[in-house]
Structures are given as C-alpha cells and as structure tokens.
VEXLO-119298 format. One record per residue (C-alpha): residue number from 0; x, y, z. Coordinates in nm, 3 decimals, padded with zeros to 5 digits. Each point is the difference from the previous one (the first is absolute). Example, Ala and Ser with C-alpha at 12.3 -4.5 7.8 and 13.67 -1.06 7.14 Angstrom:
BEGIN
(0; (01.230; -00.450; 00.780))
(1; (00.137; 00.344; -00.066))
***
This chain:
BEGIN
(0; (06.029; -00.042; 05.818))
(1; (-00.284; -00.075; -00.243))
(2; (-00.347; 00.067; 00.133))
(3; (-00.275; -00.257; -00.006))
(4; (-00.286; 00.123; -00.222))
(5; (-00.342; -00.157; -00.048))
(6; (-00.351; 00.055; -00.134))
(7; (-00.282; 00.015; 00.257))
(8; (-00.374; 00.055; -00.030))
(9; (-00.297; 00.098; 00.213))
(10; (-00.373; 00.064; -00.042))
(11; (-00.049; 00.371; -00.064))
(12; (-00.354; 00.129; -00.072))
(13; (00.118; 00.364; 00.024))
(14; (00.319; 00.046; -00.202))
(15; (00.064; 00.370; 00.086))
(16; (-00.065; -00.042; 00.373))
(17; (00.255; -00.280; 00.008))
(18; (00.261; 00.212; -00.180))
(19; (-00.052; 00.290; 00.244))
(20; (00.068; -00.231; 00.295))
(21; (00.321; -00.125; -00.161))
(22; (00.112; 00.358; -00.063))
(23; (-00.053; 00.079; 00.370))
(24; (00.264; -00.256; 00.100))
(25; (00.242; 00.101; -00.280))
(26; (00.056; -00.360; -00.112))
(27; (00.213; -00.093; -00.302))
(28; (-00.234; -00.152; -00.261))
(29; (00.180; -00.101; -00.322))
(30; (-00.305; -00.080; -00.214))
(31; (-00.379; 00.003; 00.040))
(32; (-00.263; -00.186; -00.205))
(33; (-00.373; 00.001; 00.058))
(34; (-00.244; -00.260; -00.132))
(35; (-00.359; -00.091; 00.102))
(36; (00.019; 00.155; 00.350))
(37; (00.331; -00.166; 00.066))
(38; (00.319; 00.201; 00.024))
(39; (00.343; -00.145; -00.079))
(40; (00.315; 00.154; 00.144))
(41; (00.366; -00.058; -00.084))
(42; (00.192; 00.063; 00.323))
(43; (00.305; -00.100; 00.199))
(44; (-00.025; -00.256; 00.279))
(45; (00.048; 00.284; 00.252))
(46; (-00.292; 00.202; -00.146))
(47; (-00.219; -00.313; -00.002))
(48; (00.055; -00.043; 00.375))
(49; (-00.077; 00.370; 00.064))
(50; (-00.326; -00.023; -00.197))
(51; (-00.109; -00.296; 00.209))
(52; (00.089; 00.195; 00.316))
(53; (-00.150; 00.341; -00.087))
(54; (-00.304; -00.094; -00.216))
(55; (-00.151; -00.268; 00.218))
(56; (-00.342; 00.052; -00.156))
(57; (00.130; -00.144; -00.329))
(58; (00.104; -00.359; -00.053))
(59; (00.317; -00.022; -00.211))
(60; (00.081; -00.323; -00.182))
(61; (00.332; -00.080; -00.167))
(62; (-00.043; -00.081; -00.369))
(63; (00.358; -00.088; -00.092))
(64; (00.361; 00.080; 00.079))
(65; (00.220; 00.179; -00.252))
(66; (00.364; -00.026; -00.107))
(67; (00.238; -00.246; 00.161))
(68; (-00.253; -00.100; 00.266))
(69; (-00.251; -00.101; -00.267))
(70; (00.267; -00.201; -00.181))
(71; (00.095; -00.167; 00.326))
(72; (-00.364; -00.089; 00.067))
(73; (-00.036; -00.146; -00.350))
(74; (00.316; -00.206; 00.044))
(75; (-00.118; -00.128; 00.338))
(76; (-00.343; -00.081; -00.140))
(77; (00.141; -00.193; -00.294))
(78; (00.326; -00.109; 00.159))
(79; (-00.030; -00.359; -00.123))
(80; (-00.045; 00.116; -00.359))
(81; (00.277; 00.263; 00.025))
(82; (00.239; -00.253; 00.152))
(83; (-00.084; -00.256; -00.270))
(84; (00.047; 00.266; -00.270))
(85; (00.341; 00.108; 00.133))
(86; (00.113; -00.361; 00.034))
(87; (-00.130; -00.073; -00.352))
(88; (00.191; 00.292; -00.152))
(89; (00.314; -00.099; 00.187))
(90; (-00.033; -00.360; -00.111))
(91; (-00.062; 00.110; -00.360))
(92; (00.314; 00.217; 00.002))
(93; (00.199; -00.282; 00.155))
(94; (-00.124; -00.264; -00.245))
(95; (00.044; 00.233; -00.300))
(96; (00.368; 00.031; 00.083))
(97; (00.056; -00.374; 00.040))
(98; (00.112; -00.259; -00.251))
(99; (-00.210; -00.315; 00.043))
(100; (00.162; -00.188; -00.287))
(101; (00.327; 00.010; -00.194))
(102; (-00.063; -00.149; -00.344))
(103; (00.322; -00.090; -00.185))
(104; (-00.067; -00.083; -00.366))
(105; (00.256; -00.245; -00.141))
(106; (-00.009; -00.363; -00.106))
(107; (00.335; -00.080; 00.164))
(108; (-00.056; -00.098; 00.364))
(109; (00.365; 00.069; 00.084))
(110; (-00.030; 00.360; -00.123))
(111; (-00.323; 00.043; 00.198))
(112; (00.164; -00.123; 00.321))
(113; (00.305; 00.219; -00.058))
(114; (-00.215; 00.310; -00.041))
(115; (-00.222; -00.095; 00.294))
(116; (00.304; -00.016; 00.230))
(117; (00.149; 00.324; -00.134))
(118; (-00.329; 00.187; 00.040))
(119; (-00.046; -00.138; 00.352))
(120; (00.346; 00.129; 00.092))
(121; (-00.105; 00.341; -00.137))
(122; (-00.316; -00.005; 00.217))
(123; (-00.244; -00.100; -00.273))
(124; (-00.214; -00.299; 00.098))
(125; (-00.357; -00.093; 00.089))
(126; (-00.156; 00.244; 00.253))
(127; (00.288; 00.245; -00.033))
(128; (-00.052; 00.370; -00.063))
(129; (00.015; 00.132; -00.355))
(130; (00.318; 00.164; -00.122))
(131; (00.011; 00.331; -00.184))
(132; (00.085; 00.015; -00.370))
(133; (00.354; 00.122; 00.074))
(134; (00.056; -00.278; 00.253))
(135; (-00.118; -00.261; -00.251))
(136; (00.236; 00.138; -00.264))
(137; (00.294; -00.025; 00.242))
(138; (-00.092; -00.361; 00.084))
(139; (-00.035; -00.078; -00.371))
(140; (00.345; 00.145; -00.077))
(141; (00.159; -00.188; 00.290))
(142; (-00.139; -00.333; -00.122))
(143; (00.104; 00.062; -00.361))
(144; (00.350; 00.099; 00.114))
(145; (00.026; -00.310; 00.219))
(146; (-00.115; -00.247; -00.268))
(147; (00.111; 00.142; -00.338))
(148; (00.053; -00.350; -00.144))
(149; (-00.339; -00.133; 00.113))
(150; (-00.252; 00.284; -00.022))
(151; (-00.041; 00.202; -00.318))
(152; (-00.306; 00.214; 00.082))
(153; (-00.203; 00.069; 00.312))
(154; (-00.310; 00.210; 00.060))
(155; (-00.235; 00.065; 00.294))
(156; (-00.370; 00.081; -00.037))
(157; (-00.238; 00.061; 00.292))
(158; (-00.363; -00.098; -00.061))
(159; (-00.201; 00.080; 00.311))
(160; (00.141; -00.220; 00.276))
(161; (00.203; -00.221; -00.235))
(162; (00.359; 00.061; -00.110))
(163; (00.061; -00.154; -00.344))
(164; (00.365; -00.072; -00.077))
(165; (00.079; -00.062; -00.367))
(166; (00.340; -00.139; -00.082))
(167; (00.189; -00.121; -00.304))
(168; (00.283; -00.246; 00.045))
(169; (00.328; 00.082; -00.174))
(170; (00.098; -00.284; -00.227))
(171; (00.376; 00.002; -00.048))
(172; (00.105; -00.200; -00.303))
(173; (00.342; -00.073; -00.140))
(174; (00.086; 00.256; -00.267))
(175; (00.157; -00.267; -00.218))
(176; (-00.324; -00.201; 00.006))
(177; (-00.216; 00.299; -00.089))
(178; (-00.062; -00.031; -00.372))
(179; (-00.164; 00.341; -00.039))
(180; (00.026; 00.336; 00.174))
(181; (-00.279; 00.254; -00.040))
(182; (-00.153; 00.308; 00.156))
(183; (-00.364; 00.102; 00.027))
(184; (-00.045; 00.338; -00.171))
(185; (-00.287; 00.245; -00.046))
(186; (-00.196; -00.009; -00.324))
(187; (-00.121; 00.358; 00.051))
(188; (00.004; 00.301; 00.231))
(189; (-00.209; -00.013; 00.318))
(190; (-00.019; 00.024; 00.379))
(191; (00.058; -00.335; 00.174))
(192; (-00.314; -00.121; 00.180))
(193; (00.106; -00.352; 00.107))
(194; (00.263; -00.263; -00.067))
(195; (00.070; -00.368; 00.062))
(196; (00.355; -00.129; -00.026))
(197; (00.035; -00.372; -00.073))
(198; (00.371; 00.008; -00.077))
(199; (00.254; 00.279; -00.012))
(200; (00.046; 00.327; 00.190))
(201; (-00.260; 00.276; -00.010))
(202; (00.124; 00.348; -00.088))
(203; (-00.332; 00.182; 00.035))
(204; (-00.267; 00.054; 00.264))
(205; (-00.368; 00.102; -00.013))
(206; (-00.049; 00.366; -00.100))
(207; (00.331; 00.012; -00.192))
(208; (-00.021; 00.163; -00.344))
(209; (00.166; -00.210; -00.271))
(210; (00.062; 00.049; -00.371))
(211; (-00.005; -00.246; -00.287))
(212; (00.292; -00.249; 00.013))
(213; (00.087; 00.082; 00.363))
(214; (00.117; -00.311; 00.188))
(215; (-00.264; -00.101; 00.256))
(216; (00.144; -00.331; 00.123))
(217; (00.364; -00.078; -00.068))
(218; (00.137; -00.347; -00.063))
(219; (00.343; 00.065; 00.148))
(220; (-00.049; -00.019; 00.377))
(221; (00.241; 00.194; 00.219))
(222; (00.040; 00.066; 00.369))
(223; (00.237; 00.260; 00.147))
(224; (00.130; 00.065; -00.354))
(225; (00.095; -00.367; -00.036))
(226; (-00.154; -00.218; -00.271))
(227; (-00.188; -00.297; 00.149))
(228; (-00.176; -00.161; -00.295))
(229; (-00.106; 00.034; -00.366))
(230; (-00.353; -00.108; -00.084))
(231; (-00.272; 00.061; -00.251))
(232; (-00.211; 00.247; 00.195))
(233; (-00.373; -00.063; 00.015))
(234; (-00.290; 00.185; 00.156))
(235; (-00.306; 00.214; -00.062))
(236; (00.009; 00.379; 00.020))
(237; (-00.316; 00.208; -00.033))
(238; (-00.005; 00.375; -00.053))
(239; (-00.249; 00.279; -00.054))
(240; (00.034; 00.095; -00.366))
(241; (-00.169; 00.276; -00.199))
(242; (-00.184; 00.009; -00.332))
(243; (-00.179; 00.269; -00.198))
(244; (-00.298; -00.126; -00.202))
(245; (-00.193; 00.207; -00.256))
(246; (-00.361; -00.098; -00.070))
(247; (-00.284; 00.145; -00.205))
(248; (-00.364; -00.054; 00.105))
(249; (-00.289; 00.073; -00.243))
(250; (-00.269; 00.191; 00.186))
(251; (-00.280; -00.162; -00.205))
(252; (-00.060; -00.377; 00.017))
(253; (-00.274; -00.255; -00.057))
(254; (-00.175; -00.191; 00.276))
(255; (-00.258; -00.276; -00.001))
(256; (-00.304; 00.148; 00.179))
(257; (-00.283; -00.226; 00.121))
(258; (-00.335; 00.108; -00.144))
(259; (-00.208; -00.173; 00.269))
(260; (-00.157; -00.247; -00.248))
(261; (00.029; -00.370; 00.088))
(262; (-00.080; -00.329; -00.175))
(263; (00.027; -00.354; 00.128))
(264; (00.142; -00.311; -00.161))
(265; (00.061; -00.365; 00.085))
(266; (00.357; -00.128; -00.024))
(267; (00.115; -00.363; -00.003))
(268; (00.350; -00.035; 00.147))
(269; (00.223; -00.304; -00.045))
(270; (00.321; 00.055; 00.202))
(271; (00.113; 00.343; -00.126))
(272; (-00.198; -00.006; -00.328))
(273; (-00.320; 00.208; -00.003))
(274; (-00.278; -00.039; -00.259))
(275; (-00.290; 00.247; -00.014))
(276; (-00.339; -00.163; -00.059))
(277; (-00.153; 00.324; -00.134))
(278; (00.159; 00.250; -00.237))
(279; (00.161; 00.319; 00.124))
(280; (-00.241; 00.292; -00.014))
(281; (00.234; 00.291; 00.076))
(282; (00.286; 00.112; -00.221))
(283; (00.213; 00.095; 00.302))
(284; (-00.060; -00.125; 00.352))
(285; (00.159; -00.134; 00.319))
(286; (-00.103; -00.332; 00.153))
(287; (-00.053; -00.137; 00.349))
(288; (-00.096; -00.361; 00.080))
(289; (-00.205; -00.190; 00.257))
(290; (00.010; -00.381; 00.026))
(291; (-00.344; -00.161; -00.038))
(292; (00.107; -00.366; -00.022))
(293; (00.333; -00.180; 00.047))
(294; (00.094; -00.363; -00.060))
(295; (00.361; -00.121; -00.010))
(296; (00.176; 00.226; -00.255))
(297; (-00.326; 00.128; -00.149))
(298; (-00.188; 00.313; 00.101))
(299; (-00.311; 00.182; -00.115))
(300; (00.048; 00.372; 00.053))
(301; (-00.230; 00.301; -00.011))
(302; (00.183; 00.280; -00.181))
(303; (-00.092; 00.364; 00.056))
(304; (00.098; 00.212; -00.299))
(305; (00.037; 00.368; 00.090))
(306; (00.010; 00.224; -00.310))
(307; (00.287; 00.247; -00.030))
(308; (00.082; 00.273; -00.248))
(309; (00.328; 00.171; -00.078))
(310; (-00.005; 00.367; 00.085))
(311; (00.267; 00.265; -00.025))
(312; (00.106; 00.132; 00.338))
(313; (00.241; 00.274; 00.108))
(314; (00.246; -00.053; 00.283))
(315; (00.013; 00.267; 00.268))
(316; (00.346; 00.145; 00.062))
(317; (00.036; -00.210; 00.316))
(318; (-00.110; -00.319; -00.182))
(319; (00.246; 00.064; -00.283))
(320; (00.277; 00.062; 00.253))
(321; (-00.073; -00.330; 00.178))
(322; (-00.011; -00.183; -00.334))
(323; (00.336; 00.153; -00.091))
(324; (00.159; -00.115; 00.327))
(325; (-00.139; -00.351; -00.053))
(326; (00.120; -00.010; -00.363))
(327; (00.349; 00.119; 00.104))
(328; (00.020; -00.275; 00.262))
(329; (-00.114; -00.270; -00.245))
(330; (00.248; 00.122; -00.263))
(331; (00.292; -00.001; 00.245))
(332; (-00.087; -00.343; 00.145))
(333; (00.055; -00.155; -00.343))
(334; (00.364; 00.112; 00.021))
(335; (00.060; -00.106; 00.359))
(336; (00.070; -00.341; 00.147))
(337; (-00.262; -00.193; 00.196))
(338; (00.162; 00.075; 00.337))
(339; (00.021; 00.378; -00.061))
(340; (-00.263; 00.219; 00.165))
(341; (-00.133; 00.347; -00.081))
(342; (-00.014; 00.191; 00.327))
(343; (-00.095; 00.357; -00.101))
(344; (-00.123; 00.210; -00.295))
(345; (-00.012; 00.377; -00.042))
(346; (-00.112; 00.222; -00.288))
(347; (00.280; 00.233; -00.108))
(348; (-00.172; 00.169; -00.295))
(349; (-00.360; 00.012; -00.121))
(350; (-00.149; 00.160; -00.310))
(351; (-00.366; -00.010; -00.100))
(352; (-00.167; 00.077; -00.333))
(353; (-00.339; -00.078; -00.158))
(354; (00.080; -00.359; -00.092))
(355; (00.264; -00.139; 00.237))
(356; (00.209; 00.043; 00.312))
(357; (00.380; -00.021; -00.023))
(358; (00.180; -00.113; 00.316))
(359; (00.361; -00.032; 00.108))
(360; (00.010; -00.233; 00.300))
(361; (00.287; -00.062; 00.242))
(362; (00.003; -00.358; 00.131))
(363; (00.205; -00.146; 00.288))
(364; (00.068; -00.375; -00.015))
(365; (00.149; -00.241; 00.254))
(366; (00.210; -00.192; -00.249))
(367; (00.254; -00.282; -00.003))
(368; (00.313; 00.173; -00.137))
(369; (00.268; -00.263; 00.069))
(370; (00.171; -00.205; -00.269))
(371; (00.324; -00.205; 00.002))
(372; (00.311; 00.126; -00.176))
(373; (00.292; -00.234; -00.059))
(374; (00.346; 00.114; 00.111))
(375; (00.309; -00.081; -00.203))
(376; (00.244; -00.151; 00.253))
(377; (00.294; 00.123; -00.213))
(378; (-00.099; 00.362; 00.059))
(379; (-00.056; -00.020; 00.374))
(380; (00.236; 00.227; 00.191))
(381; (00.213; -00.197; 00.242))
(382; (00.019; -00.321; -00.208))
(383; (00.310; -00.195; 00.103))
(384; (00.294; 00.028; -00.248))
(385; (00.029; -00.380; -00.016))
(386; (-00.370; -00.013; -00.091))
(387; (00.060; 00.254; -00.276))
(388; (00.295; -00.205; -00.134))
(389; (-00.211; -00.315; 00.012))
(390; (-00.285; 00.170; -00.189))
(391; (00.240; 00.139; -00.264))
(392; (00.163; -00.340; -00.055))
(393; (-00.336; -00.162; -00.047))
(394; (-00.151; 00.252; -00.243))
***
C-alpha cells in the first residue's frame, strides 16, 4: 500500500537542538530544509502524527501533500474545471469522428439521390461516424459494381467534418452513332498528381508513373471484360514532370544607386500625359509625385527627382544562386502552359569562376500531360466481322 507523504514546517530557532530531539525518537525523516528559522520536513503521515505527539513544544503545520494525495486534492479543488476539461476532450473526440455533412458533387439530381441512398445504406449520413479509408474503398467498389452503366468514377474526400463525394456519370452512347473514338494519352513521362475524367474510362491513379504515349483514359469502355461503349475520351490529367535547366549568371552587374541629391519640378498632367514645367536637371534620376491641385482630368503635381548613378556591383555567391534559380524558373515558364505550375527547384551542379556562376538546376513541374489520340476503328481488336466487311465494301 502506498504511503501518504507530505511536507510540514515549524518554527525552529535552534536547528541542531531540534535535530537531536528527532534523533532521540528515531523518526523517519525523508528530507530536511532550513530557511529563516523555519524548518521544513518531508515525512510520512505516520511520522507527522508522531512528531505532533512527541514534540509538543513545537507547532507543526502541513504545507502540502505529495503524490496521489496531492493530485486528489488538486482535482477536488478544481473539480469543476477538471470535469469541464474531461467533458470537452471527450466531446472533441466525439465530434472529430462525426460526419456533419455529406456533400455530393454532381449536377444530376437523380445521381445525387441515388448516391445518397446507397451511402445511407452503408452507414454514411449526417451525424454518422467516419469510416476508415479501407471501409470507404469497399463502399466505393460496391457502388461501382452495382451501377456500372450509370457511374463511371467515384471518389471520397474527408475535409474536417465534411465528407465530399465526387462522382462522374457514365454516359453510354450507341457505338454506331459515335463518329469518333479516341483515347487520352500522355505527352511525356511523369508521376500522376491528379486527374478529372469527363468521358471514358481512367486507366491511371494518382502516384502512378507513366511514360510518353501511355493511355491515361481509354475511349473503349468495358465492364467485366465486356465492351459497353465507344467514345472520344476527354479529361485532364496532371503529373509531376522533371526538367534540367542550365543557366549562367555574371557575377558583376550594374545597378542604379541613389546619390542622395534631389531636385523638384512642377508637372502638368492631362489624363495620362505629363508635361514638366521646368527642364530636367539630372542626367539619370527616379521620380515620385505629389498632387498639389486637381480639377476634372487635370492635375498639378510636385515631382521629386532623386539622382541616381550606374555603378558596377558584384553578386555574392548566395545572390548569384538566387538569381540563377529565378532565371531558370522564368526560362522554363516560357515553355510551359498557363495552367502548369513549378513546385520545386534544386541545384544539381554549381561551378564558380571570376566572372560568372554556372548552374545546372533540377525543376519539378505540376503539368498537364494529357492529349487526345484518335483510334482507327478498323484496327480495334474485337471489331465485329460484319463491321469489317461493311468497312471493306465502303472503302
């Protein structure tokens, strides 16, 4: 059984006399501290009672309990706060594992209702507990297997307390009415980062590594090895792609340095046209303006001309490195499309001499790599023999 320990104190003008008395009774003192004629003792509850009994000339006062008793006293003292804290943590854990909203993203109300009912049957609805990733994947597979002709793609994404359900409806069209069949293929090698399928069947997932000309979304839709439709696949597939850019940065460059000299001028502005009333008195300068008078489209401005001079400056190694990274990014952006994004840059090689820094920079880009590729219906495996005869007779 754990003993009850505590700190006690008493007035003690003679420290050594007090210790001699304690030694006489052979009491178990765990720790002793002495400060300003007051002695502090760490003892068990049993020793505390003996001291009060044997040393009646001293007045012992409990300072604080130790161990589990002290914790118990603290809990009892702040029981309202402790209870509120425990309830708060419990409520937080409970709420964090709840779904307060199921957001199904699709313009077709019938598809939304279908998914809402299927998810409810699987235990996913407002104020239900969150499912694990594996459970969500099983539910996703079950729905896709149940509605192969209606649902083409389905994905779950949990954002806080909201479950977002993204779905693409499968559009089944008559093969004979489909004028063109095409796949979406990769324009270059990369690691898939995201994809949107508008029509067709996706063959890749995020984090898949693909090579140039790999089929990303196929136009011939199948289910259980049976062809369901032929369409012109459409969609957007982004991947992390890689580039190596070589740049050269001169270490010496010219900068316009302000000399500290200033002159003032009056400027008459009509719309965007400015006319100086006095001649320019510096060969090179930068200007700032303050409006003195304004009426309709006319303004009288006070121009402050700050003189500047070109001076040769040397980049530090760090400055040249930063300039090289910026130059590599600007150079690569001219080759990329507007929607592509540079996400990382790393220096692979660096050489430095008296006049310039040579850099080889590795750049990672989140890039749109999907492009349509038409399929020749004559060369599709599994084309019906009557279709082949029809095509041959009409060539």
